[in-house]
N, C-alpha and C positions, 0 to 999 in steps of 0.2 A: 526205639532207640533213636536217640538224638543224634544227627549227624554235625550239626554246628548251631550256635545258636550266639548272638548278640543284638544290642540295641542301646538307645540311650537310657532306656529303663533296665537295661539287661534282661530284657525278656523276648525275646523272639528266637524263633528256633525251625529249623529242617528236620524232619524227624519221620520215621518208618513208623505208621499207625499198624493197629492191631490185624488190619487185613492185608498188610504187606504194602500199602500204598504211601507215597511220598506225601506229607503234608507241611505247609507252612502255618506255623501258629505263633501268634502274637499274644504271650502268657501275660502281658501289662493288661490285656481285657479280655482275654479268653476267647479271641475271634480265631478260628481255624479256617483253614482254605484247604480242601483235598484236592490234589492234583489230578485224581481220577486215573492215574497210572502206576505201575509199579515199577520198581528199580530193576534193571538189568542185572542179572547175574554173571560174573565172572567176564564183565566187559567194562572198558574204560567209558564212563559217561560223565558229560559237564552238564549240570545243571545250575540254572538261574532263575530267580524268582524277583520280579519287580511288583512294588506296591506303592500306591499313589494315596492310600490312605481310606480306598473303597474296594477296587479290585487287585486281586494278584495274578500275575501273569506268570505262567510256568513254560521256561524255555528248555527244552533239552537237546544238546548237540548243537546248539545255534538257532534251532527252529521253533515256533511258539507250538507249544503242545498242548496248552488247555490254559483257560480264563475264567 
């Protein structure tokens, strides 16, 4: 399930993979970064991802959750 996606080539996405974990996918080149964590059920969660061209950092509720 794709949560949202956009980029200059129209090809990045935050999605839930088949294992129920959050992925950041750069669809333009097929790169996938797995967050290593599942989304909370029935809870408000703020997720942010930063990407510098090599490393994706996953933040959950303001704290670094995985890099």
